[in-house]
C-alpha positions in Angstrom: 4.9 25.1 26.7 5.1 26.5 22.8 6.8 29.5 23.6 9.2 28.4 26.0 10.1 25.4 23.7 10.8 28.2 21.2 13.1 30.3 23.1 15.1 27.5 24.0 15.8 26.4 20.5 16.7 29.3 19.2 19.1 30.3 22.0 20.8 27.1 21.8 21.0 27.6 17.8 22.9 30.9 18.3 24.7 29.2 21.1 26.1 26.1 19.0 26.2 28.7 15.8 28.7 30.4 17.8 30.5 27.4 19.1 31.2 25.9 15.5 31.0 28.7 13.1 27.9 27.2 11.5 24.1 28.7 10.7 21.5 26.1 11.5 18.1 27.4 9.9 14.8 27.7 12.4 11.6 27.3 10.8 8.7 28.8 14.0 5.2 27.4 12.9 2.9 30.1 13.8 -1.1 30.3 13.1 -3.9 32.2 11.8 -5.2 32.6 15.4 -2.7 35.0 16.4 -4.6 37.4 14.7 -7.5 37.1 16.6 -10.2 39.6 16.4 -8.7 40.9 13.1 -8.0 44.3 12.8 -8.3 43.9 8.9 -8.9 41.1 6.1 -7.7 39.7 4.7 -4.8 39.3 7.3 -1.3 39.6 5.9 2.4 39.2 7.5 1.5 43.2 8.3 -1.5 42.7 10.1 -2.0 43.6 13.9 -2.5 40.5 16.3 -5.0 40.3 18.2 -4.7 36.7 20.1 -8.0 35.1 21.9 -6.7 32.2 23.4 -3.8 30.9 25.3 -3.0 29.1 22.1 -2.5 32.1 20.5 -1.0 34.3 23.1 1.7 31.9 22.9 2.4 31.4 19.2 2.7 35.6 19.1 5.4 35.5 21.6 7.2 32.6 19.8 7.0 34.8 16.2 8.3 37.6 18.1 11.3 35.7 19.2 11.8 34.6 16.3 12.2 38.0 14.7 13.9 39.2 17.7 16.8 36.3 17.5 17.1 37.1 13.7 17.5 40.7 13.7 19.6 40.5 17.3 21.7 37.8 16.5 21.9 37.2 12.6 20.1 33.9 12.8 18.5 32.1 10.0 15.0 32.1 11.9 11.9 32.2 9.8 8.3 32.5 10.5 5.3 30.3 8.9 1.8 32.2 9.8 -0.2 29.0 8.5 -3.7 29.4 8.5 -5.7 26.3 9.3 -4.1 22.9 7.6 -6.3 19.7 7.4 -5.6 16.4 6.2 -7.2 12.8 6.7 -4.2 12.7 9.1 -6.1 15.6 11.4 -6.6 15.2 14.7 -10.2 13.9 15.9 -10.6 16.6 18.2 -10.0 19.3 15.6 -14.0 20.3 14.5 -12.6 19.2 10.8 -11.9 15.8 11.5 -14.6 15.8 14.2 -16.9 16.5 11.3 -15.6 13.8 9.2 -14.5 11.0 11.2 -18.7 11.4 12.9 -20.3 11.8 9.6 -18.9 8.5 8.3 -19.5 6.9 11.4 -23.3 7.8 11.3 -23.5 7.0 7.9 -22.6 3.2 8.6 -24.8 2.8 11.6 -21.5 3.2 14.6 -23.1 7.1 16.0 -25.7 8.2 16.4 -25.2 12.0 16.6 -22.6 14.8 16.2 -21.9 17.4 19.1 -20.9 20.9 17.3 -20.5 24.7 18.8 -20.8 28.0 16.7 -21.1 26.6 13.1 -20.5 30.2 12.1 -17.0 31.0 12.8 -15.2 31.0 9.2 -12.1 30.0 8.5 -9.0 29.6 5.6 -8.9 26.2 5.1 -5.8 24.3 3.1 -4.6 21.0 2.3 -1.7 20.0 4.9 0.7 18.7 1.9 0.3 21.8 0.0 1.2 23.5 3.3 4.3 21.5 4.1 5.8 22.5 0.3 5.6 26.2 1.6 7.2 25.4 5.0 10.2 23.5 3.2 10.1 26.7 0.6 11.0 28.9 2.8 13.8 27.3 4.2 15.1 27.0 1.2 15.4 31.1 0.7 18.8 32.9 1.0 17.2 35.2 3.8 15.1 34.3 6.6 11.9 36.5 6.2 7.8 35.8 7.4 5.4 34.3 5.2 1.3 34.2 5.7 0.2 30.7 4.0 -3.0 31.0 3.4 -5.8 29.9 0.3 -6.9 33.2 0.4 -10.8 31.6 0.8 -12.7 31.6 3.9 -15.8 28.8 4.2 -17.9 28.5 7.1 -18.3 25.4 9.4 -21.6 25.1 8.5 -20.3 24.6 4.8 -18.0 22.3 6.2 -20.6 20.1 7.2 -23.1 20.5 4.3 -20.1 19.4 2.3 -19.3 16.0 4.1 -23.0 15.3 4.9 -24.0 15.9 1.4 -21.0 13.3 0.0 -22.3 10.8 2.6 -25.8 11.6 0.9 -27.0 12.7 4.4 -28.7 15.6 5.9 -26.9 16.9 8.1 -29.7 18.8 10.1 -31.2 15.1 11.5 -27.6 14.6 13.1 -26.3 17.4 14.3 -27.2 19.1 17.6 -25.8 22.6 18.6 -23.9 21.8 22.5 -22.3 25.0 24.7 -19.8 23.0 25.5 -17.9 23.3 22.5 -18.4 27.2 22.1 -15.5 29.4 22.6 -15.1 31.8 25.6 -13.3 34.4 23.1 -14.5 33.2 19.6 -12.4 34.1 16.2 -15.0 34.7 13.8 -13.4 35.2 10.6 -10.1 34.0 9.5 -8.6 34.5 5.9 -5.1 34.8 4.7 -3.2 37.1 2.2 -0.2 34.6 0.7 0.6 37.3 -2.4 3.8 37.5 -0.2 4.5 33.8 -0.3 3.6 33.4 -4.2 5.7 36.5 -5.5 8.7 35.3 -3.2 8.6 31.3 -2.9 6.5 30.8 -5.6 4.0 29.1 -3.5 0.3 28.4 -4.5 -2.0 26.1 -2.9 -3.4 22.8 -5.7 -5.9 21.2 -3.8 -9.5 23.5 -3.6 -11.7 23.6 -0.2 -14.2 21.0 -1.8 -11.6 18.2 -2.5 -10.5 18.5 0.9 -13.3 18.1 2.1 -13.6 15.2 0.3 -10.7 13.7 0.6 -11.0 13.6 4.2 -14.6 12.0 4.3 -13.3 9.6 1.7 -10.3 8.7 4.2 -12.2 8.1 7.3 -15.1 6.6 5.4 -12.7 3.7 4.9 -11.8 3.6 8.9 -15.5 3.5 9.7 -15.8 0.3 7.3 -12.9 -1.4 9.3 -14.9 -0.3 12.4 -17.6 -1.9 11.1 -15.6 -5.1 10.2 -13.7 -5.1 13.6 -17.0 -5.3 15.2 -18.9 -8.1 13.1 -21.5 -5.5 12.2 
């Protein structure tokens, strides 16, 4: 219930501010998935939304409610439109972590195959630590606003896959199977963000590059796979 959660928080903040003459600050965590079938490339704060999933639709609702409460009631309510941000803490159901977790387990003989869907989908992947810094900076501004947070580079799932397996000195073609079950009914083909506003106003820019990010995640999951192997007594 992403959309209702944001709305209820905004209404609670409005009521609290009125009762206590305070200014609570609110940050809405938006997503590049809101752009969906993109109207232009790269995507900026002014790019039209065309969501392609229930998740993305809910994020759009929360985004516009944030703007509405900011305009109507003077709330400090800001939107961060974050493109894909990854780290070793990423959930294993997300494709990036699924790849690094499975590849390292394959390397150590704990897993045989990896099933994936669309390898040609393009995403703007950055490091979560950099993006958290951007979120903090958004909340330190004198006035609330909306910001795209992205690296400005787009890479395919296939590229992420290749870098992961190359780092482990494995040939991914031997282990990866394409599985239609992992294909989206409405695919988002290309996402790449224009974070020039964040660079100009916030002074923010990403520090971790794509290859560094992949290697960071692989090394973290390799350590986990080694622990798993020890626990199994291999």
